[in-house]
C-alpha positions as CSV (number, residue, x, y, z in Angstrom):
1,M,-2.6,25.2,-26.1
2,D,-4.8,28.3,-26.2
3,Q,-1.9,30.8,-26.3
4,L,1.6,30.9,-27.8
5,P,4.2,31.2,-25.0
6,V,7.2,33.5,-26.0
7,F,9.9,35.4,-24.2
8,F,10.0,39.0,-25.4
9,N,13.3,40.9,-25.6
10,V,12.5,44.4,-24.2
11,A,16.0,45.5,-23.2
12,D,16.4,49.3,-23.7
13,R,13.0,49.4,-25.4
14,W,10.0,51.4,-24.3
15,V,7.1,49.8,-22.4
16,G,4.1,51.9,-21.6
17,V,2.0,51.6,-18.4
18,L,-1.3,53.3,-17.7
19,G,-2.1,53.8,-14.0
20,G,-0.5,54.9,-10.8
21,G,-1.6,52.2,-8.4
22,S,-0.1,48.9,-7.1
23,A,-1.1,46.9,-10.3
24,A,0.7,49.5,-12.5
25,S,3.7,49.3,-10.1
26,R,4.0,45.5,-10.6
27,K,3.9,45.8,-14.3
28,A,6.5,48.6,-14.4
29,E,8.8,46.9,-12.0
30,I,8.8,43.6,-13.9
31,A,9.4,45.3,-17.2
32,M,12.4,47.2,-15.8
33,R,13.7,44.0,-14.3
34,A,13.8,42.7,-17.9
35,G,15.8,45.8,-19.0
36,A,13.0,47.9,-20.5
37,R,12.6,51.6,-20.4
38,V,9.2,52.4,-18.8
39,K,6.9,55.4,-19.1
40,V,4.0,55.5,-16.7
41,F,0.9,57.6,-17.5
42,A,-0.9,58.6,-14.2
43,A,-2.0,61.8,-12.4
44,Q,-0.5,60.5,-9.2
45,L,1.9,57.7,-8.3
46,C,1.6,55.2,-5.4
47,E,4.5,54.8,-3.0
48,E,5.9,51.8,-4.9
49,L,6.1,53.8,-8.2
50,H,7.7,56.7,-6.4
51,E,10.5,54.4,-5.4
52,L,11.1,53.5,-9.0
53,K,11.4,57.2,-10.1
54,A,15.1,57.2,-9.1
55,N,15.8,54.7,-11.9
56,E,17.0,56.4,-15.0
57,R,14.9,54.0,-17.1
58,F,11.7,55.3,-15.5
59,S,9.7,58.2,-16.8
60,H,6.5,59.7,-15.4
61,L,3.9,61.5,-17.5
62,P,1.0,63.0,-15.4
63,R,-1.6,62.7,-18.1
64,A,-3.4,60.3,-20.4
65,P,-1.4,58.8,-23.2
66,L,-1.7,60.1,-26.7
67,V,-1.3,58.3,-30.0
68,R,2.2,59.7,-30.4
69,D,3.2,58.3,-27.0
70,L,2.6,54.8,-28.3
71,E,5.2,55.2,-31.1
72,G,8.3,53.2,-30.2
73,C,6.5,51.2,-27.5
74,V,6.9,47.4,-27.9
75,L,4.3,46.6,-25.2
76,F,1.6,48.5,-23.2
77,Y,-0.1,47.7,-19.9
78,C,-3.4,49.2,-19.0
79,A,-3.5,49.0,-15.2
80,S,-5.7,51.9,-14.2
81,E,-8.3,51.5,-11.6
82,N,-10.7,53.2,-14.1
83,V,-12.2,50.5,-16.4
84,E,-13.3,52.9,-19.1
85,E,-9.9,54.5,-19.2
86,N,-8.3,51.1,-19.7
87,R,-10.7,50.4,-22.5
88,K,-10.0,53.7,-24.2
89,V,-6.2,53.3,-24.1
90,Q,-6.5,49.6,-25.2
91,A,-8.3,50.8,-28.3
92,L,-5.4,53.3,-29.0
93,A,-2.8,50.6,-28.6
94,R,-4.8,48.2,-30.9
95,A,-5.0,50.9,-33.5
96,A,-1.2,51.5,-33.2
97,R,-0.6,47.8,-33.4
98,V,1.1,47.7,-30.0
99,P,0.5,44.5,-28.0
100,C,-1.6,45.4,-25.0
101,N,-2.4,43.8,-21.6
102,V,-5.4,45.0,-19.7
103,V,-5.4,44.0,-16.0
104,D,-8.3,41.7,-15.0
105,M,-9.8,41.8,-18.5
106,P,-8.4,38.8,-20.4
107,E,-10.9,39.3,-23.2
108,L,-9.1,42.6,-24.1
109,C,-5.6,41.3,-23.8
110,D,-3.2,40.6,-26.7
111,F,-1.0,38.9,-24.2
112,T,-1.3,37.8,-20.6
113,M,1.3,38.0,-17.9
114,P,2.4,34.6,-16.4
115,S,3.5,33.8,-12.9
116,I,7.3,33.9,-13.1
117,V,10.0,31.7,-11.5
118,D,13.2,33.7,-11.8
119,R,16.5,31.9,-11.8
120,S,18.1,34.3,-14.2
121,P,19.1,33.5,-16.9
122,V,16.7,30.6,-16.4
123,V,13.1,32.0,-16.3
124,I,10.0,29.8,-16.0
125,A,6.6,31.3,-16.9
126,V,3.3,29.7,-15.8
127,S,0.2,30.9,-17.6
128,T,-3.5,30.1,-17.2
129,A,-4.4,32.3,-20.2
130,G,-5.9,34.8,-17.7
131,T,-8.5,32.3,-16.4
132,S,-7.0,31.8,-12.9
133,P,-4.0,33.9,-11.9
134,I,-4.3,32.4,-8.4
135,L,-3.8,28.9,-9.7
136,G,-0.8,30.2,-11.7
137,R,0.7,31.5,-8.5
138,M,0.1,28.2,-6.7
139,I,1.9,26.3,-9.5
140,K,4.7,28.9,-9.3
141,A,5.1,28.3,-5.6
142,R,5.5,24.6,-6.1
143,L,8.1,25.2,-8.8
144,E,10.0,27.6,-6.5
145,T,10.4,24.8,-3.9
146,M,11.7,22.3,-6.6
147,L,14.3,24.5,-8.2
148,P,17.5,25.5,-6.4
149,A,18.4,29.2,-6.7
150,A,21.8,28.1,-8.0
151,Y,20.2,26.9,-11.3
152,G,20.8,30.3,-12.6
153,Q,24.5,29.9,-11.9
154,V,24.4,26.6,-13.9
155,A,22.8,28.4,-16.9
156,A,25.4,31.2,-16.7
157,F,28.2,28.7,-16.5
158,V,27.0,26.9,-19.6
159,G,26.5,30.2,-21.4
160,R,30.2,31.1,-20.9
161,Y,31.2,27.9,-22.7
162,R,28.7,27.7,-25.5
163,K,30.9,29.2,-28.2
164,R,33.9,27.1,-27.2
165,V,32.0,23.9,-27.4
166,G,30.5,24.9,-30.7
167,S,34.0,25.4,-32.1
168,V,35.3,22.1,-30.9
169,L,32.2,19.9,-31.6
170,K,30.8,20.6,-35.0
171,D,28.1,17.9,-35.0
172,F,24.8,19.1,-33.5
173,R,23.9,15.7,-32.0
174,Q,27.3,15.3,-30.5
175,R,27.0,18.7,-28.9
176,R,23.6,17.9,-27.5
177,Y,24.9,14.6,-26.0
178,F,27.9,16.4,-24.5
179,W,25.7,19.1,-22.9
180,E,23.3,16.5,-21.5
181,R,26.3,14.7,-19.8
182,V,27.5,18.0,-18.4
183,L,24.1,19.0,-17.0
184,E,23.2,15.6,-15.7
185,G,26.7,14.9,-14.2
186,P,29.4,16.1,-11.8
187,V,29.9,19.5,-13.6
188,A,26.4,20.7,-12.8
189,D,26.7,19.2,-9.3
190,L,29.9,21.2,-8.6
191,V,28.3,24.5,-9.9
192,L,25.3,23.9,-7.7
193,A,27.6,23.4,-4.7
194,G,29.3,26.7,-5.4
195,H,32.6,25.1,-6.6
196,E,33.0,26.7,-10.0
197,A,36.7,26.3,-10.3
198,E,36.5,22.6,-9.8
199,A,33.5,22.5,-12.2
200,A,35.5,24.3,-14.9
201,A,38.4,21.8,-14.5
202,E,36.0,18.9,-14.9
203,F,34.3,20.5,-17.8
204,D,37.7,21.0,-19.6
205,A,38.6,17.4,-19.0
206,Q,35.3,16.1,-20.4
207,L,35.4,18.4,-23.5
208,E,39.0,17.3,-24.2
209,A,38.0,13.6,-24.0
210,V,35.1,14.0,-26.4
211,A,37.2,16.1,-28.8
212,K,39.9,13.4,-29.0
213,G,37.3,10.8,-29.9
214,A,35.3,13.1,-32.2
215,E,36.1,11.1,-35.3
216,H,34.3,8.1,-33.8
217,Q,30.6,7.8,-34.4
218,Q,28.4,8.3,-31.3
219,K,26.9,4.9,-30.3
220,G,23.2,4.8,-30.5
221,E,20.8,3.5,-27.9
222,V,17.1,2.4,-27.7
223,Y,14.6,3.2,-25.0
224,L,11.7,0.8,-24.9
225,V,9.2,2.8,-22.9
226,G,5.7,1.8,-21.6
227,A,3.4,4.8,-21.9
228,G,0.6,3.3,-19.9
229,P,-3.1,3.1,-20.9
230,G,-3.6,6.7,-21.9
231,D,-3.5,9.2,-19.0
232,P,-0.2,11.1,-19.3
233,D,-0.1,11.5,-15.5
234,L,0.5,7.8,-15.2
235,L,3.9,8.0,-17.0
236,T,6.9,7.3,-14.8
237,F,9.6,9.9,-14.1
238,K,12.1,7.7,-16.0
239,A,9.9,7.5,-19.0
240,L,9.6,11.3,-19.1
241,R,13.3,11.8,-18.8
242,L,14.1,9.4,-21.7
243,M,11.3,10.9,-23.8
244,Q,13.1,14.2,-23.5
245,R,16.4,12.7,-24.7
246,A,15.2,10.9,-27.9
247,D,16.3,11.8,-31.4
248,V,13.5,9.8,-33.0
249,V,10.4,8.2,-31.7
250,L,8.5,5.2,-33.1
251,Y,4.9,5.1,-31.8
252,D,1.6,3.3,-32.5
253,R,-2.1,4.2,-32.5
254,L,-2.5,3.7,-28.7
255,I,-0.3,6.7,-28.0
256,G,-2.5,9.9,-27.6
257,D,-1.4,13.4,-28.3
258,G,-1.2,14.2,-24.6
259,I,1.7,11.8,-24.3
260,L,3.3,12.5,-27.7
261,N,3.5,16.2,-26.7
262,L,5.8,15.2,-23.9
263,V,8.4,13.8,-26.3
264,R,11.3,16.2,-27.1
265,R,9.9,18.7,-29.6
266,E,12.8,18.3,-32.1
267,A,12.6,14.5,-32.2
268,E,11.6,12.9,-35.5
269,R,8.3,11.0,-35.2
270,I,7.6,7.8,-37.1
271,Y,4.2,6.2,-36.9
272,V,4.3,2.4,-36.9
273,G,0.8,1.9,-35.7
274,K,-1.2,-1.2,-35.8
275,L,-4.9,-1.5,-36.2
276,P,-6.7,-4.8,-35.4
277,E,-6.1,-7.2,-38.3
278,E,-4.2,-4.5,-40.2
279,H,-0.5,-3.9,-39.3
280,T,0.7,-0.6,-40.8
281,V,4.4,-1.7,-40.3
282,P,5.2,-5.5,-39.9
283,Q,6.7,-6.4,-36.5
284,D,9.9,-7.6,-38.0
285,E,10.4,-4.3,-39.9
286,I,9.9,-2.4,-36.6
287,S,12.6,-4.4,-35.0
288,R,14.9,-3.8,-38.0
289,M,14.1,-0.1,-38.0
290,L,15.1,0.2,-34.3
291,L,18.4,-1.5,-35.1
292,R,19.1,0.6,-38.2
293,L,18.4,3.9,-36.4
294,A,20.5,3.0,-33.4
295,Q,23.4,2.0,-35.7
296,Q,23.2,5.5,-37.1
297,G,24.1,6.8,-33.6
298,K,20.6,8.0,-32.7
299,R,18.8,7.7,-29.4
300,V,15.6,5.9,-30.4
301,L,12.5,5.9,-28.3
302,R,10.1,3.0,-28.9
303,L,6.9,4.3,-27.2
304,K,4.3,1.6,-26.6
305,G,0.9,1.7,-25.0
306,G,0.6,0.0,-21.6
307,D,3.6,-2.1,-20.6
308,P,6.0,-3.2,-23.4
309,F,6.4,-6.7,-21.8
310,V,2.7,-7.4,-21.3
311,F,1.2,-8.4,-24.7
312,G,3.3,-5.5,-26.1
313,R,5.8,-7.7,-28.0
314,G,8.6,-5.7,-26.4
315,G,10.7,-8.7,-26.0
316,E,10.6,-9.3,-29.8
317,E,11.6,-5.8,-30.5
318,I,14.7,-5.7,-28.4
319,E,15.9,-9.3,-29.2
320,L,17.5,-8.2,-32.4
321,L,19.2,-5.3,-30.5
322,A,20.6,-7.6,-27.9
323,E,22.1,-9.8,-30.7
324,A,23.7,-6.8,-32.3
325,G,25.1,-5.4,-29.1
326,I,23.1,-2.2,-29.2
327,P,22.5,-0.8,-25.7
328,F,18.9,-0.5,-24.6
329,Q,16.8,0.4,-21.6
330,V,13.3,-0.9,-20.8
331,V,10.9,1.3,-18.8
332,P,7.8,-0.5,-17.5
333,G,4.4,1.2,-17.9
334,I,1.1,0.7,-16.2
335,T,-0.5,-2.2,-18.1
336,A,-4.0,-1.8,-19.4
337,A,-5.6,-4.3,-17.1
338,S,-4.3,-2.5,-14.0
339,G,-4.9,1.1,-15.2
340,C,-8.3,0.6,-16.8
341,A,-9.6,-1.5,-13.9
342,A,-8.5,1.2,-11.4
343,Y,-10.1,4.0,-13.4
344,A,-13.3,1.9,-13.7
345,G,-13.5,1.4,-9.9
346,I,-12.9,-2.4,-10.3
347,P,-10.2,-4.0,-8.1
348,L,-8.7,-7.0,-9.9
349,T,-8.3,-8.8,-6.6
350,H,-10.4,-8.6,-3.5
351,R,-10.6,-10.8,-0.4
352,D,-14.3,-11.4,-0.9
353,H,-14.2,-12.0,-4.6
354,A,-10.9,-13.0,-6.2
355,Q,-7.6,-14.2,-4.9
356,A,-6.0,-14.4,-8.3
357,C,-6.0,-12.6,-11.6
358,V,-5.0,-13.9,-15.0
359,F,-4.1,-11.8,-18.1
360,V,-4.8,-13.3,-21.5
361,T,-5.0,-11.9,-25.1
362,G,-8.1,-12.3,-27.2
363,H,-6.1,-11.6,-30.4
364,T,-6.1,-14.7,-32.6
365,K,-4.8,-15.5,-36.1
366,D,-7.5,-18.0,-37.1
367,G,-10.4,-17.0,-34.8
368,R,-9.7,-19.8,-32.3
369,H,-9.1,-19.1,-28.7
370,D,-6.7,-21.8,-27.6
371,F,-6.6,-20.9,-23.9
372,D,-5.8,-23.3,-21.0
373,W,-9.5,-23.3,-20.1
374,K,-9.1,-25.4,-17.0
375,T,-6.7,-22.8,-15.6
376,L,-8.8,-19.9,-16.8
377,L,-12.2,-21.0,-15.5
378,Q,-11.3,-21.2,-11.8
379,P,-13.5,-19.9,-9.0
380,R,-12.6,-16.7,-7.1
381,Q,-10.4,-15.5,-10.0
382,T,-10.5,-12.4,-12.3
383,V,-9.7,-12.7,-16.0
384,A,-8.5,-9.7,-17.9
385,V,-8.7,-10.1,-21.7
386,Y,-6.5,-7.8,-23.8
387,M,-7.4,-7.1,-27.5
388,G,-10.6,-9.0,-27.3
389,L,-13.0,-6.4,-28.8
390,A,-12.7,-7.6,-32.5
391,H,-13.9,-11.1,-31.5
392,L,-16.0,-10.2,-28.5
393,A,-19.0,-12.3,-29.4
394,E,-17.0,-15.4,-30.2
395,L,-14.8,-14.9,-27.1
396,T,-17.7,-14.7,-24.6
397,R,-19.5,-17.6,-26.3
398,A,-16.3,-19.7,-25.9
399,F,-16.3,-18.9,-22.2
400,I,-19.9,-20.0,-21.8
401,D,-19.3,-23.2,-24.0
402,R,-16.4,-24.2,-21.7
403,G,-18.5,-24.0,-18.6
404,A,-18.6,-20.4,-17.4
405,A,-21.9,-19.1,-16.1
406,P,-23.7,-16.9,-18.7
407,S,-24.5,-14.5,-15.8
408,L,-20.9,-14.0,-14.8
409,P,-20.3,-10.3,-14.4
410,V,-18.3,-8.6,-17.1
411,A,-16.9,-5.0,-17.6
412,L,-15.8,-3.7,-21.0
413,V,-13.6,-0.6,-20.4
414,D,-13.3,1.4,-23.5
415,N,-10.5,4.1,-23.8
416,G,-9.6,3.5,-20.1
417,T,-8.0,6.3,-18.1
418,R,-8.7,8.8,-21.0
419,P,-11.1,11.7,-21.1
420,N,-13.5,9.7,-23.3
421,Q,-13.5,6.6,-21.1
422,Q,-16.7,4.6,-21.0
423,V,-17.5,1.4,-19.0
424,L,-20.1,-1.1,-20.1
425,I,-21.3,-3.5,-17.4
426,G,-23.1,-6.7,-18.3
427,T,-22.6,-10.4,-18.2
428,L,-21.0,-13.0,-20.5
429,D,-24.1,-13.4,-22.5
430,T,-25.0,-9.7,-22.9
431,V,-21.8,-7.7,-23.1
432,A,-21.1,-8.3,-26.8
433,E,-24.6,-7.0,-27.8
434,K,-24.1,-4.0,-25.5
435,A,-20.8,-3.2,-27.0
436,A,-22.2,-3.4,-30.6
437,K,-25.1,-1.1,-29.6
438,A,-22.8,1.4,-28.0
439,G,-20.5,1.5,-31.0
440,V,-17.3,0.7,-29.0
441,K,-14.2,1.2,-31.1
442,G,-11.5,0.6,-28.6
443,P,-8.9,0.3,-27.4
444,A,-10.8,-1.7,-24.8
445,I,-10.1,-4.4,-22.2
446,L,-12.5,-7.0,-20.9
447,I,-12.7,-7.8,-17.1
448,I,-14.5,-11.0,-16.2
449,G,-15.3,-11.9,-12.6
450,S,-17.4,-11.1,-9.6
451,V,-15.1,-8.1,-8.8
452,V,-17.1,-6.2,-11.4
453,R,-19.9,-5.9,-8.9
454,L,-17.7,-3.6,-6.8
455,R,-17.9,-0.9,-9.5
456,E,-21.3,0.4,-8.2
457,K,-19.7,1.2,-4.9
458,L,-16.1,2.1,-5.9
459,D,-16.7,4.1,-9.2
460,W,-14.7,7.3,-8.7
461,Y,-13.3,8.5,-12.1
462,V,-15.4,11.2,-13.9
463,P,-14.3,11.3,-17.6
464,E,-14.0,14.8,-19.1
465,Q,-17.1,14.3,-21.3
466,Q,-19.2,13.8,-18.1
467,A,-17.3,16.3,-15.8
468,S,-19.8,19.1,-16.4
469,G,-22.7,17.1,-15.0
470,A,-23.2,15.0,-11.9
471,K,-21.1,11.9,-11.2
472,P,-22.6,8.9,-13.0
473,T,-24.3,6.3,-10.8
474,A,-25.5,2.8,-11.4
475,A,-29.0,4.1,-11.7
476,R,-28.0,6.7,-14.4
477,N,-26.1,4.0,-16.2
478,A,-29.1,1.7,-16.3
479,A,-29.1,1.6,-20.1
480,I,-25.7,-0.1,-20.2
481,T,-25.7,-1.7,-16.8
482,E,-27.7,-4.7,-15.4
483,P,-27.5,-6.5,-12.1
484,A,-25.3,-9.6,-12.2
485,A,-26.8,-12.8,-10.9
486,E,-24.8,-15.5,-9.2
């Protein structure tokens, strides 16, 4: 986040505007909409500013601003068509410690103006930190189509009842749960439909019901949510909704900041991460922690990389909850094999290469890989190996010793779907050495099978670290890629 988003209270306070053209008009008009008193400094006013003169909160001074004019101003806009004049007045504002915005000159701005979706009292601001106002307007246009105009009426309805709810429900968490039910249920639907009398009656009934049971502890709940392999855009809508409801989140090392930032800001965060061969918090303790927090009446988010039911031990974590009668929800996530293969340009199945795909884990307790090798080493089949990086050399040697061709194509996808993704292409007898030379740290997934050959044609994802240059090709990746023999 490059800038701090805030909503400034300017009601009945002075805002200065330099300029008499359309840009100055837009700044003056939006400040007045927010309740400000505006004084415009310009020799002449455009037609739009002339229309604002009838408003008692508008003042026109046909000269350049002086230092004394800045006294009492909470904000100042430099919107003159004269660049040097803008610079001069911006320096005055800076000296007077008045936050200043200079049109089309973000390097001089103390604040930038967002694109605004106005559903008063609900206001949504979209900012690109001055880098692309057009993009901001495009995003605003999409939001406009998504949000009914009546959302402002819902906010106003809630505002009328806030004090009453606060006096009836003293516990903060209980109040939050109540408001969530109101805003996600029939009360909000009735307001949106324009039936405020019916909405008020339903609201009164719900508040009375909660008040009568206020002495009973709110029952907790657990959300077991798959966060996918790393790209926040791969989260499901349901995952996002539950992430915004949680009181506390338990997460591990596979969850990046981009995803954690989507969790409700006030939620308590507890790291229970696991490193290979080093469990920060034992699995049994995680399960007991979920139970203990839910029994305290909290909404507990267990956020796991990939899919919680694919080598995520999700079943173990909720088994204790089921036995204790704690309600829980399971939200699938895109598992690493699917997500990483897709971002690496490698289909897991393909009519010309593989009619089956098998998922296995390379994690072992004693270094032995007790696979069903007869099932695993079938022709026209892809094998995706989770958590195999720590024992990659032993793992690939075991495949060869059981009869797999040393030249069988292999892809090692490191940090798949993330900005720092890298893909190493080799064979069973070379991939471990390549990974060691490249210093791969993981998380990584191994894809074994002839489908790996399709990457040269289907590679589409350009990680952030390569985005400034040309798209990588097989030729450019020659240092880590070699042709795969039959």
